[in-house]
C-alpha positions as CSV (number, residue, x, y, z in Angstrom):
1,M,22.6,7.0,31.4
2,T,19.0,6.2,32.0
3,K,17.3,9.1,33.8
4,A,13.6,7.9,33.6
5,V,11.6,4.8,33.0
6,L,8.3,4.8,31.2
7,F,5.8,1.9,31.3
8,D,2.9,0.7,29.2
9,L,0.0,-0.1,31.4
10,D,-2.0,-3.1,30.2
11,G,0.2,-6.2,30.0
12,T,3.3,-4.5,31.3
13,L,2.6,-2.8,34.6
14,A,-0.8,-4.3,35.4
15,D,-2.5,-7.6,34.5
16,T,-5.9,-6.3,33.3
17,A,-6.9,-9.2,31.1
18,H,-9.4,-10.7,33.6
19,D,-11.4,-7.5,33.9
20,L,-11.3,-6.8,30.1
21,G,-12.3,-10.4,29.5
22,Y,-15.1,-10.1,32.0
23,A,-16.6,-7.2,30.0
24,L,-16.2,-9.1,26.7
25,N,-17.7,-12.3,28.0
26,R,-20.7,-10.4,29.3
27,Q,-21.3,-9.3,25.7
28,R,-20.8,-12.8,24.4
29,I,-23.2,-14.4,26.9
30,A,-25.8,-11.8,26.2
31,R,-25.6,-12.8,22.5
32,G,-25.9,-16.5,23.2
33,L,-22.2,-17.2,22.8
34,A,-20.0,-19.2,25.2
35,P,-17.4,-17.2,27.3
36,L,-13.9,-17.2,26.0
37,P,-11.1,-18.6,28.3
38,I,-8.7,-16.1,29.7
39,E,-5.8,-17.7,27.8
40,I,-7.3,-16.6,24.5
41,I,-8.3,-13.2,25.8
42,R,-4.8,-12.4,27.0
43,T,-3.3,-12.4,23.5
44,E,-5.5,-9.5,22.5
45,A,-5.8,-7.6,25.8
46,S,-3.1,-5.0,24.9
47,A,-5.1,-4.2,21.7
48,G,-7.9,-2.7,23.8
49,A,-11.5,-2.7,22.7
50,R,-10.7,-2.9,19.0
51,G,-8.7,-6.1,19.4
52,L,-11.1,-7.7,21.9
53,L,-14.2,-7.0,19.9
54,G,-12.5,-8.5,16.8
55,L,-11.6,-11.5,18.8
56,G,-14.8,-12.1,20.7
57,L,-17.5,-10.7,18.4
58,N,-15.8,-10.6,15.0
59,L,-16.4,-6.9,14.7
60,K,-14.0,-4.3,13.4
61,P,-14.1,-0.5,13.1
62,G,-16.5,0.5,10.3
63,D,-18.7,-2.6,10.7
64,M,-22.4,-2.0,11.3
65,G,-23.0,-1.8,15.0
66,Y,-19.3,-1.6,15.9
67,D,-19.5,1.9,17.6
68,E,-22.5,0.9,19.7
69,T,-20.9,-2.5,20.7
70,R,-17.7,-0.7,21.6
71,A,-19.5,1.8,23.8
72,E,-21.3,-1.1,25.5
73,F,-18.0,-2.9,26.1
74,L,-16.4,0.2,27.6
75,D,-19.4,0.8,29.9
76,F,-19.2,-2.9,31.1
77,Y,-15.5,-2.5,31.7
78,A,-15.9,0.8,33.6
79,E,-18.3,-1.0,36.0
80,H,-15.7,-3.5,37.1
81,L,-12.4,-1.7,36.4
82,C,-10.4,-3.3,39.1
83,R,-12.3,-6.4,40.0
84,E,-9.3,-8.7,39.5
85,T,-6.7,-6.3,38.1
86,C,-3.4,-6.3,39.9
87,L,0.3,-5.5,39.3
88,F,2.3,-8.2,37.7
89,P,4.5,-10.2,40.1
90,G,7.7,-8.2,40.7
91,V,6.4,-4.9,39.5
92,A,5.8,-3.5,43.0
93,E,9.4,-4.4,43.9
94,L,10.7,-2.8,40.7
95,L,8.9,0.5,41.4
96,E,10.2,0.5,44.9
97,Q,13.7,0.1,43.5
98,L,13.2,3.0,41.1
99,D,11.9,5.2,43.9
100,A,14.8,4.3,46.1
101,R,17.2,5.3,43.3
102,R,15.2,8.5,42.7
103,L,14.6,7.5,39.1
104,P,11.3,9.0,38.0
105,W,8.9,6.7,36.2
106,G,5.7,7.2,34.4
107,I,2.9,5.6,32.4
108,V,2.3,5.9,28.7
109,T,-0.8,4.0,27.5
110,N,-3.4,4.0,24.7
111,K,-6.0,3.3,27.4
112,P,-8.3,6.3,27.7
113,A,-8.0,8.5,30.7
114,R,-11.5,7.5,31.7
115,F,-10.0,4.2,32.8
116,T,-6.3,5.0,33.3
117,I,-6.8,7.6,36.0
118,P,-9.2,5.7,38.3
119,L,-7.2,2.4,37.7
120,M,-3.9,4.1,38.8
121,L,-5.8,5.4,41.8
122,E,-7.1,1.9,42.7
123,L,-3.6,0.5,42.3
124,G,-2.2,3.1,44.7
125,L,0.2,4.5,42.1
126,S,-1.3,7.9,41.1
127,N,0.8,10.0,43.5
128,R,4.0,8.1,42.7
129,A,4.1,8.4,38.9
130,A,6.0,11.3,37.5
131,C,3.6,11.5,34.6
132,I,0.6,9.7,33.2
133,V,-0.1,10.0,29.5
134,S,-3.4,8.3,28.4
135,G,-5.0,7.6,25.1
136,G,-6.5,10.8,23.8
137,D,-4.0,13.1,25.7
138,T,-2.1,13.6,22.4
139,A,-3.3,13.9,18.8
140,H,-1.9,10.5,18.0
141,S,-1.7,7.2,19.9
142,K,1.1,4.6,19.8
143,P,2.7,3.4,17.6
144,H,3.1,7.2,16.9
145,P,5.8,8.7,19.1
146,A,3.7,11.6,20.3
147,P,2.6,10.1,23.6
148,L,6.1,9.1,24.6
149,L,7.5,12.5,23.6
150,A,4.7,14.1,25.7
151,A,5.8,12.0,28.7
152,S,9.5,12.9,28.4
153,G,8.5,16.6,28.0
154,A,6.3,16.5,31.1
155,M,9.3,15.1,33.1
156,S,11.8,17.5,31.4
157,I,14.0,14.6,30.5
158,A,15.3,14.0,26.9
159,P,13.8,11.1,25.1
160,G,17.2,9.5,24.6
161,D,17.6,9.3,28.4
162,C,14.4,7.3,28.8
163,I,13.6,3.6,28.7
164,Y,10.1,2.4,27.7
165,L,8.9,-1.0,28.8
166,G,6.0,-2.5,26.9
167,D,4.5,-5.8,25.7
168,D,3.3,-4.9,22.2
169,I,5.0,-4.3,18.9
170,R,3.5,-0.8,18.9
171,D,5.4,0.0,22.1
172,V,8.7,-0.8,20.4
173,Q,7.7,1.1,17.2
174,A,6.7,4.2,19.3
175,S,9.9,4.0,21.4
176,L,12.2,3.8,18.3
177,A,10.3,6.7,16.6
178,A,10.7,8.8,19.8
179,G,14.4,8.0,20.2
180,M,13.9,6.0,23.3
181,E,15.3,2.6,24.3
182,P,12.6,0.0,24.0
183,V,12.5,-3.0,26.3
184,V,10.0,-5.8,25.7
185,A,8.1,-7.3,28.7
186,R,8.1,-10.9,27.6
187,Y,5.9,-11.8,30.6
188,G,3.1,-9.6,29.1
189,Y,0.4,-10.2,26.6
190,L,2.6,-9.9,23.4
191,G,-0.3,-10.2,20.9
192,S,-0.3,-12.6,18.0
193,V,1.2,-10.5,15.2
194,S,4.8,-11.7,15.4
195,P,7.4,-13.0,17.9
196,P,8.7,-10.3,20.1
197,E,12.3,-11.1,19.2
198,S,11.5,-9.7,15.7
199,W,10.2,-6.3,16.9
200,G,13.5,-4.5,16.8
201,A,14.2,-4.1,20.5
202,R,17.7,-4.9,21.8
203,Y,16.5,-6.0,25.2
204,L,13.7,-8.4,26.3
205,I,13.0,-9.4,29.9
206,D,11.1,-12.3,31.4
207,Q,10.6,-10.7,34.9
208,P,10.0,-7.0,35.8
209,Q,13.1,-6.7,38.0
210,E,15.4,-7.7,35.2
211,L,14.9,-4.1,34.0
212,L,17.2,-2.9,36.7
213,G,20.1,-4.6,34.8
214,Y,19.6,-2.1,31.9
215,L,19.5,1.1,34.0
Protein backbone atom coordinates (compact mmCIF):
# COMPACT_ATOMS: atom_id res chain seq x y z
CA MET A 1 0.00 0.00 0.00
CA THR A 2 1.31 3.42 -0.96
CA LYS A 3 1.87 5.60 2.11
CA ALA A 4 3.54 8.62 0.44
CA VAL A 5 4.05 10.20 -2.98
CA LEU A 6 7.24 11.96 -4.00
CA PHE A 7 7.54 14.26 -7.00
CA ASP A 8 10.30 15.54 -9.18
CA LEU A 9 9.94 19.32 -9.59
CA ASP A 10 10.91 20.52 -13.07
CA GLY A 11 8.84 18.83 -15.75
CA THR A 12 6.71 16.86 -13.28
CA LEU A 13 5.15 19.14 -10.70
CA ALA A 14 5.88 22.52 -12.32
CA ASP A 15 6.39 23.67 -15.89
CA THR A 16 9.59 25.69 -15.49
CA ALA A 17 10.82 25.50 -19.08
CA HIS A 18 9.79 29.04 -20.06
CA ASP A 19 11.78 30.65 -17.24
CA LEU A 20 14.79 28.39 -17.75
CA GLY A 21 14.60 29.15 -21.45
CA TYR A 22 14.36 32.87 -20.78
CA ALA A 23 17.68 32.76 -18.91
CA LEU A 24 19.34 30.70 -21.65
CA ASN A 25 18.07 32.93 -24.43
CA ARG A 26 19.36 36.01 -22.62
CA GLN A 27 22.79 34.42 -22.88
CA ARG A 28 22.35 33.52 -26.52
CA ILE A 29 21.15 36.99 -27.48
CA ALA A 30 24.09 38.59 -25.62
CA ARG A 31 26.40 36.45 -27.76
CA GLY A 32 24.72 37.36 -31.03
CA LEU A 33 22.75 34.12 -31.32
CA ALA A 34 19.06 33.78 -32.11
CA PRO A 35 16.80 32.68 -29.23
CA LEU A 36 15.78 29.03 -29.21
CA PRO A 37 12.07 28.13 -29.38
CA ILE A 38 10.51 26.73 -26.23
CA GLU A 39 9.78 23.41 -27.96
CA ILE A 40 13.51 22.74 -28.25
CA ILE A 41 14.31 23.99 -24.76
CA ARG A 42 11.68 21.75 -23.13
CA THR A 43 13.54 18.57 -24.13
CA GLU A 44 16.56 19.55 -21.99
CA ALA A 45 14.83 21.49 -19.21
CA SER A 46 14.94 18.57 -16.74
CA ALA A 47 18.72 18.33 -17.23
CA GLY A 48 19.21 21.75 -15.60
CA ALA A 49 22.06 24.12 -16.36
CA ARG A 50 24.32 21.38 -17.69
CA GLY A 51 21.81 20.21 -20.28
CA LEU A 52 20.66 23.68 -21.26
CA LEU A 53 24.16 25.09 -21.70
CA GLY A 54 25.02 22.09 -23.84
CA LEU A 55 21.93 22.68 -25.93
CA GLY A 56 22.12 26.45 -26.24
CA LEU A 57 25.83 27.26 -26.12
CA ASN A 58 27.51 23.92 -26.90
CA LEU A 59 29.30 23.99 -23.55
CA LYS A 60 29.88 21.07 -21.25
CA PRO A 61 31.53 20.72 -17.81
CA GLY A 62 35.29 21.02 -18.15
CA ASP A 63 35.15 23.32 -21.18
CA MET A 64 36.90 26.66 -20.94
CA GLY A 65 34.47 29.24 -19.59
CA TYR A 66 31.84 26.68 -18.57
CA ASP A 67 31.85 27.54 -14.86
CA GLU A 68 31.53 31.27 -15.49
CA THR A 69 28.77 30.75 -18.06
CA ARG A 70 26.91 28.42 -15.72
CA ALA A 71 27.10 31.00 -12.92
CA GLU A 72 25.75 33.66 -15.28
CA PHE A 73 22.90 31.38 -16.34
CA LEU A 74 21.95 30.66 -12.73
CA ASP A 75 22.03 34.36 -11.85
CA PHE A 76 19.77 35.16 -14.81
CA TYR A 77 17.40 32.38 -13.79
CA ALA A 78 17.29 33.58 -10.17
CA GLU A 79 16.20 37.03 -11.36
CA HIS A 80 13.06 35.62 -13.00
CA LEU A 81 12.44 32.39 -11.10
CA CYS A 82 8.66 32.41 -11.38
CA ARG A 83 8.01 34.71 -14.34
CA GLU A 84 5.94 32.13 -16.23
CA THR A 85 6.41 28.99 -14.14
CA CYS A 86 3.19 27.30 -13.07
CA LEU A 87 1.90 23.90 -11.99
CA PHE A 88 1.12 21.52 -14.82
CA PRO A 89 -2.62 21.24 -15.54
CA GLY A 90 -4.14 18.73 -13.13
CA VAL A 91 -1.33 18.91 -10.55
CA ALA A 92 -3.21 21.21 -8.18
CA GLU A 93 -6.19 18.85 -8.24
CA LEU A 94 -3.93 15.84 -7.65
CA LEU A 95 -2.33 17.48 -4.61
CA GLU A 96 -5.76 18.33 -3.24
CA GLN A 97 -6.76 14.68 -3.58
CA LEU A 98 -3.60 13.55 -1.77
CA ASP A 99 -4.25 16.02 1.02
CA ALA A 100 -7.88 14.87 1.26
CA ARG A 101 -6.68 11.27 1.60
CA ARG A 102 -4.07 12.37 4.16
CA LEU A 103 -1.33 10.90 2.01
CA PRO A 104 1.88 12.85 2.62
CA TRP A 105 3.72 14.08 -0.46
CA GLY A 106 7.09 15.69 -0.99
CA ILE A 107 9.60 16.98 -3.51
CA VAL A 108 12.89 15.39 -4.54
CA THR A 109 14.78 17.40 -7.13
CA ASN A 110 18.31 17.99 -8.35
CA LYS A 111 17.46 21.70 -8.49
CA PRO A 112 19.58 23.53 -5.89
CA ALA A 113 17.82 24.78 -2.77
CA ARG A 114 18.68 28.33 -3.86
CA PHE A 115 15.91 27.94 -6.43
CA THR A 116 13.73 25.14 -5.04
CA ILE A 117 12.80 26.81 -1.76
CA PRO A 118 11.73 30.21 -3.17
CA LEU A 119 9.97 28.55 -6.10
CA MET A 120 7.93 26.31 -3.81
CA LEU A 121 7.06 29.42 -1.81
CA GLU A 122 5.96 31.26 -4.96
CA LEU A 123 3.81 28.30 -5.95
CA GLY A 124 2.17 28.25 -2.51
CA LEU A 125 3.32 24.71 -1.72
CA SER A 126 6.03 25.15 0.91
CA ASN A 127 3.79 24.54 3.91
CA ARG A 128 1.98 21.62 2.32
CA ALA A 129 4.93 19.43 1.34
CA ALA A 130 5.93 16.81 3.89
CA CYS A 131 9.54 17.13 2.76
CA ILE A 132 11.64 19.00 0.22
CA VAL A 133 14.97 17.50 -0.83
CA SER A 134 16.96 19.72 -3.18
CA GLY A 135 20.18 19.27 -5.12
CA GLY A 136 23.08 19.54 -2.70
CA ASP A 137 21.07 18.36 0.32
CA THR A 138 22.69 14.91 0.00
CA ALA A 139 26.18 13.85 -1.04
CA HIS A 140 24.85 12.49 -4.34
CA SER A 141 22.16 13.61 -6.76
CA LYS A 142 19.78 11.53 -8.86
CA PRO A 143 20.21 8.99 -10.42
CA HIS A 144 21.80 8.04 -7.09
CA PRO A 145 19.12 6.89 -4.60
CA ALA A 146 20.43 9.10 -1.77
CA PRO A 147 17.95 12.00 -2.26
CA LEU A 148 14.96 9.64 -2.38
CA LEU A 149 16.16 7.76 0.68
CA ALA A 150 16.61 11.08 2.49
CA ALA A 151 13.02 12.02 1.64
CA SER A 152 11.56 8.73 2.87
CA GLY A 153 13.66 9.04 6.01
CA ALA A 154 12.41 12.57 6.64
CA MET A 155 8.83 11.29 6.43
CA SER A 156 9.61 8.14 8.45
CA ILE A 157 8.07 6.05 5.68
CA ALA A 158 9.80 2.99 4.20
CA PRO A 159 11.04 3.48 0.61
CA GLY A 160 8.99 0.50 -0.53
CA ASP A 161 5.83 2.31 0.57
CA CYS A 162 6.58 5.34 -1.61
CA ILE A 163 5.82 6.20 -5.23
CA TYR A 164 8.11 8.59 -7.12
CA LEU A 165 6.74 10.48 -10.11
CA GLY A 166 9.29 11.92 -12.51
CA ASP A 167 9.86 12.81 -16.15
CA ASP A 168 13.49 11.79 -16.66
CA ILE A 169 15.31 8.47 -16.93
CA ARG A 170 17.35 9.46 -13.87
CA ASP A 171 14.14 9.59 -11.84
CA VAL A 172 13.37 5.98 -12.70
CA GLN A 173 16.94 4.88 -12.03
CA ALA A 174 16.95 6.60 -8.63
CA SER A 175 13.56 5.11 -7.73
CA LEU A 176 14.57 1.56 -8.56
CA ALA A 177 17.88 1.93 -6.70
CA ALA A 178 16.02 3.24 -3.64
CA GLY A 179 13.43 0.45 -3.74
CA MET A 180 10.57 2.78 -4.65
CA GLU A 181 7.91 2.40 -7.34
CA PRO A 182 8.71 4.75 -10.23
CA VAL A 183 5.96 6.32 -12.32
CA VAL A 184 6.81 8.28 -15.46
CA ALA A 185 5.10 11.61 -16.13
CA ARG A 186 4.72 11.30 -19.88
CA TYR A 187 3.30 14.84 -19.97
CA GLY A 188 6.71 16.20 -18.82
CA TYR A 189 9.94 17.04 -20.61
CA LEU A 190 11.28 13.46 -20.99
CA GLY A 191 14.63 14.49 -22.50
CA SER A 192 16.04 13.06 -25.70
CA VAL A 193 18.03 10.05 -24.49
CA SER A 194 15.53 7.25 -25.09
CA PRO A 195 11.77 6.66 -25.14
CA PRO A 196 10.26 6.59 -21.63
CA GLU A 197 8.74 3.16 -22.25
CA SER A 198 12.30 1.77 -22.19
CA TRP A 199 13.32 3.23 -18.82
CA GLY A 200 12.14 0.31 -16.70
CA ALA A 201 9.08 1.79 -14.98
CA ARG A 202 5.93 -0.33 -14.87
CA TYR A 203 3.62 2.67 -14.92
CA LEU A 204 3.45 5.71 -17.19
CA ILE A 205 0.79 8.41 -17.01
CA ASP A 206 -0.34 11.07 -19.47
CA GLN A 207 -2.19 13.26 -16.94
CA PRO A 208 -1.25 13.96 -13.29
CA GLN A 209 -4.52 12.69 -11.86
CA GLU A 210 -3.97 9.26 -13.43
CA LEU A 211 -1.54 8.72 -10.56
CA LEU A 212 -4.50 8.21 -8.24
CA GLY A 213 -5.18 4.91 -9.98
CA TYR A 214 -1.88 3.52 -8.66
CA LEU A 215 -2.32 4.48 -4.99
